C-alpha positions as CSV (number, residue, x, y, z in Angstrom):
1,M,110.3,12.0,-96.6
2,C,107.3,14.1,-95.8
3,S,109.2,17.3,-96.4
4,K,110.0,16.1,-100.0
5,Y,106.2,15.6,-100.7
6,I,105.6,19.1,-99.3
7,L,108.3,20.5,-101.5
8,Y,106.9,18.8,-104.6
9,G,103.4,19.9,-103.8
10,K,104.4,23.6,-103.3
11,R,106.4,23.5,-106.5
12,F,103.4,22.0,-108.4
13,F,100.8,24.6,-107.1
14,H,103.2,27.4,-107.7
15,R,103.7,26.4,-111.3
16,M,99.9,26.1,-111.8
17,S,99.3,29.5,-110.4
18,T,101.9,31.2,-112.5
19,N,101.3,29.4,-115.8
20,Q,97.5,29.1,-115.9
21,P,95.9,32.1,-117.7
22,N,92.6,33.7,-116.7
23,Q,90.0,31.7,-118.7
24,F,87.5,34.5,-118.7
25,E,90.0,37.0,-120.0
26,A,91.2,34.5,-122.6
27,F,87.6,34.0,-123.7
28,V,86.9,37.7,-124.1
29,R,90.1,38.3,-126.0
30,G,90.1,35.1,-127.9
31,N,89.5,34.7,-131.7
32,G,86.3,32.7,-131.1
33,F,84.6,35.6,-129.3
34,S,85.8,38.1,-131.9
35,S,84.6,35.9,-134.8
36,F,81.1,35.6,-133.1
37,I,80.9,39.4,-132.8
38,L,81.9,39.9,-136.4
39,A,79.2,37.4,-137.5
40,V,76.7,39.4,-135.5
41,V,77.9,42.6,-137.2
42,F,77.3,41.1,-140.6
43,L,73.9,39.8,-139.5
44,N,73.0,43.3,-138.2
45,A,74.1,44.8,-141.6
46,I,71.8,42.4,-143.4
47,I,68.9,43.3,-141.2
48,I,69.4,47.0,-141.7
49,G,69.6,46.4,-145.5
50,L,66.4,44.4,-145.5
51,Q,64.6,47.1,-143.5
52,C,65.3,49.5,-146.4
53,Y,62.8,47.6,-148.6
54,P,59.2,48.8,-147.8
55,E,57.7,45.4,-148.9
56,I,60.0,43.4,-146.6
57,E,59.6,45.9,-143.8
58,A,55.8,45.7,-144.1
59,A,55.8,41.9,-144.1
60,Y,58.6,41.1,-141.5
61,G,59.0,44.4,-139.7
62,P,58.4,43.1,-136.1
63,V,60.8,40.1,-136.7
64,L,63.5,42.3,-138.1
65,S,63.1,44.8,-135.2
66,S,63.4,41.9,-132.7
67,L,66.5,40.6,-134.4
68,D,68.0,44.1,-134.4
69,M,67.3,44.4,-130.7
70,V,69.1,41.1,-130.1
71,C,72.1,42.3,-132.0
72,L,72.1,45.5,-129.9
73,I,72.0,43.4,-126.7
74,I,74.9,41.3,-127.9
75,F,76.9,44.4,-128.7
76,T,76.1,45.8,-125.2
77,V,77.2,42.6,-123.5
78,E,80.4,42.7,-125.6
79,V,81.2,46.2,-124.3
80,I,80.5,45.2,-120.7
81,L,82.7,42.1,-120.9
82,K,85.6,44.1,-122.4
83,L,85.1,46.8,-119.7
84,I,85.3,44.1,-117.1
85,V,88.5,42.6,-118.6
86,N,90.3,45.8,-119.6
87,R,88.8,48.3,-117.1
88,M,90.0,51.8,-117.9
89,K,92.5,50.5,-120.4
90,Y,89.5,49.9,-122.6
91,F,89.2,53.6,-123.4
92,K,92.8,53.9,-124.5
93,D,91.9,52.3,-127.8
94,G,90.1,54.6,-130.2
95,W,88.1,51.8,-131.8
96,N,86.8,50.8,-128.4
97,V,85.7,54.3,-127.7
98,F,83.9,54.3,-131.1
99,D,82.1,51.1,-130.2
100,F,81.2,52.4,-126.8
101,V,79.8,55.6,-128.1
102,V,77.7,53.9,-130.9
103,V,76.3,51.3,-128.5
104,A,75.6,53.8,-125.7
105,A,73.9,56.3,-128.1
106,S,71.8,53.5,-129.6
107,L,70.6,52.6,-126.1
108,L,70.0,56.3,-125.3
109,F,67.9,57.1,-128.4
110,M,66.2,53.7,-128.5
111,S,62.8,55.0,-127.2
112,S,63.2,58.6,-128.3
113,Q,61.4,60.5,-131.1
114,F,64.6,61.1,-133.0
115,V,64.0,58.3,-135.5
116,S,66.5,59.6,-138.1
117,V,69.2,59.8,-135.4
118,L,68.5,56.2,-134.4
119,R,68.7,55.0,-138.0
120,I,72.1,56.7,-138.4
121,L,73.4,55.1,-135.2
122,R,72.1,51.7,-136.4
123,V,74.0,52.2,-139.7
124,L,77.1,53.2,-137.8
125,R,77.0,49.8,-136.0
126,V,78.1,48.3,-139.3
127,L,81.4,50.1,-138.9
128,K,82.2,47.7,-136.0
129,T,83.5,45.6,-138.8
130,V,86.5,47.9,-139.0
131,S,87.2,47.4,-135.3
132,S,86.8,43.7,-135.5
133,I,89.2,43.1,-138.5
134,R,92.8,44.0,-138.0
135,S,93.6,44.4,-141.6
136,L,90.8,47.0,-142.0
137,R,92.0,48.8,-138.9
138,R,95.5,48.9,-140.4
139,I,94.1,50.5,-143.6
140,I,92.1,53.1,-141.8
141,T,95.0,53.9,-139.5
142,S,97.3,54.4,-142.5
143,L,94.7,56.6,-144.1
144,F,94.6,58.9,-141.0
145,M,98.4,58.9,-140.8
146,A,98.5,60.1,-144.4
147,I,96.1,63.0,-143.8
148,P,98.9,65.7,-143.3
149,T,100.7,64.6,-146.5
150,I,97.3,64.4,-148.3
151,G,96.6,67.9,-147.2
152,S,99.8,69.1,-148.8
153,I,99.0,67.2,-152.0
154,A,95.4,68.7,-151.9
155,L,96.9,72.2,-151.6
156,L,99.2,71.5,-154.6
157,M,96.2,70.2,-156.5
158,V,94.2,73.4,-155.7
159,I,97.1,75.5,-157.1
160,V,97.2,73.3,-160.3
161,F,93.4,73.7,-160.8
162,F,93.6,77.4,-160.3
163,V,96.5,77.9,-162.8
164,Y,94.8,75.7,-165.4
165,G,91.5,77.3,-164.7
166,V,92.8,80.8,-165.4
167,I,94.6,79.6,-168.5
168,G,91.4,77.9,-169.7
169,A,89.2,81.0,-169.0
170,T,91.7,83.1,-170.8
171,F,92.2,81.1,-174.0
172,F,89.0,79.1,-174.4
173,A,86.3,81.4,-173.2
174,E,85.3,82.4,-176.7
175,L,85.7,78.9,-178.1
176,S,83.6,77.2,-175.4
177,P,81.8,79.7,-173.2
178,V,79.7,76.9,-171.7
179,Y,82.8,75.2,-170.2
180,F,85.3,78.0,-170.0
181,G,83.2,81.2,-169.9
182,D,84.7,82.3,-166.6
183,L,86.9,81.0,-163.8
184,S,84.2,79.1,-161.9
185,K,83.0,77.3,-165.1
186,S,86.6,76.5,-166.0
187,L,87.2,75.0,-162.5
188,V,84.1,72.8,-162.7
189,T,85.1,71.7,-166.2
190,L,88.6,70.8,-165.0
191,F,87.0,68.7,-162.2
192,Q,84.9,67.0,-164.8
193,I,88.0,66.3,-166.9
194,A,89.8,65.0,-163.9
195,T,87.1,62.4,-163.4
196,F,87.2,61.5,-167.1
197,D,83.4,62.2,-167.3
198,D,82.8,62.9,-171.0
199,W,86.0,64.9,-171.3
200,A,86.5,64.0,-175.0
201,N,83.3,65.9,-176.0
202,I,84.7,68.9,-174.2
203,Y,88.1,68.7,-175.9
204,R,87.1,67.9,-179.5
205,P,85.2,71.1,-180.3
206,I,88.0,73.2,-178.9
207,A,90.7,71.1,-180.6
208,E,89.1,71.8,-184.0
209,S,89.7,75.6,-183.6
210,S,92.9,75.4,-181.4
211,P,95.1,72.4,-182.1
212,L,97.5,73.5,-179.3
213,S,94.8,72.9,-176.8
214,L,96.0,69.3,-176.9
215,I,99.0,70.3,-174.8
216,Y,96.6,72.0,-172.2
217,F,94.4,69.0,-171.8
218,V,97.1,66.3,-171.8
219,T,99.3,68.1,-169.3
220,F,96.4,68.7,-167.0
221,I,95.2,65.1,-167.1
222,F,98.8,63.9,-166.5
223,I,99.5,66.2,-163.6
224,A,96.0,66.3,-161.9
225,V,95.1,62.6,-162.4
226,F,98.1,60.4,-162.7
227,V,100.7,62.3,-160.6
228,M,98.5,63.5,-157.8
229,L,96.5,60.3,-157.5
230,N,99.7,58.2,-157.4
231,L,101.1,60.5,-154.7
232,V,98.1,59.9,-152.5
233,V,98.0,56.2,-153.1
234,G,101.8,55.9,-152.6
235,E,101.6,57.8,-149.3
236,I,98.8,55.5,-148.0
237,V,100.6,52.4,-149.1
238,N,103.9,53.6,-147.5
239,N,102.1,54.3,-144.2
240,A,100.5,50.8,-144.3
241,A,103.9,49.2,-144.8
242,N,105.3,51.2,-141.9
243,I,102.4,50.1,-139.7
244,Q,103.0,46.5,-140.6
245,T,106.7,46.8,-139.8
246,E,105.9,48.5,-136.5
247,V,103.4,45.7,-135.6
248,A,106.0,43.1,-136.4
249,E,108.5,44.8,-134.2
250,I,106.0,45.1,-131.4
251,E,105.0,41.4,-131.7
252,K,108.7,40.5,-131.6
253,E,109.2,42.6,-128.4
254,V,106.1,41.0,-126.8
255,H,107.5,37.6,-127.6
256,E,110.8,38.5,-126.1
257,I,109.0,39.9,-123.0
258,K,107.0,36.6,-122.7
259,A,110.2,34.6,-123.0
260,D,111.9,36.8,-120.3
261,S,108.8,36.4,-118.1
262,S,109.0,32.6,-118.4
263,E,112.7,32.7,-117.4
264,I,111.8,34.9,-114.5
265,A,109.1,32.5,-113.4
266,L,111.6,29.6,-113.6
267,L,114.1,31.5,-111.6
268,R,111.5,32.2,-109.0
269,N,110.6,28.5,-108.8
270,E,114.3,27.7,-108.4
271,V,114.7,30.3,-105.7
272,M,111.7,28.9,-103.8
273,E,113.1,25.4,-104.1
274,L,116.5,26.6,-102.7
275,K,114.7,28.3,-99.8
276,L,112.8,25.1,-99.1
277,L,116.0,23.0,-99.3
278,L,117.8,25.4,-96.9
279,L,114.9,25.2,-94.5
280,E,114.9,21.5,-94.7
281,E,118.7,21.4,-94.1
282,R,118.4,23.7,-91.1
283,R,115.7,21.5,-89.6
284,H,117.9,18.4,-90.3
285,R,120.9,20.0,-88.5
286,H,118.6,21.2,-85.7
287,D,117.3,17.7,-85.2
288,Q,120.9,16.2,-85.2
289,A,122.1,18.8,-82.6
290,G,119.1,18.1,-80.4
């Protein structure tokens, strides 16, 4: 009878040890802690914005500086807690490295004479919003992933600008020397047209003397603005969709791994129970033989 209670007790404590998560680790990685840090980031951004007003800075400067110091202390504690939980794995995430560098540099230049550097670092703390919100991280990651393709699109755009710049300087230099007098003026004008900044006033005087200039302007706007811009946006959206798909697959794999881990834990419990039953059976036989 006593051996049964021992068996049940070992089974209970074994399950408690395998199933109970680390509460400290769960707190640091939990949504509550992340939401608190995000709220502090927004508060710090408001403080930095208020310090840009001379009247408010003159009236409430010491209070704002104290609040800013409190925010820096909270960010420092956040980094320390994450280092304790993740250890060296903390630096494998690029956003964690960014947070660490910003906080460490803020502490390093806090009492220095480089006031402008300290202000830049304080502004960079607002970028912790990106590391705190997953959707923003996904957008930034997709943007970085699109850089090679965007580079190719930018090269193609340079070629288009050069071709249309030479054509404009060749045919419209006499009609509009201010805008198309040489290649450099022509390129600046094309950039202005691509931003739709008062491009109609550039086009109309030329169109009065050269009606075919309509083809030049329309084709350039269509290629440089609509086609190129849509290519860039499409590439970023495509990368964002791919990231979302990869995240879903990773979450599915993690869920499967957790399910497998639970099964393994159950199998271990069953093996331990079998061992204890075998030991009890051996003792029972030994008692009967004795």
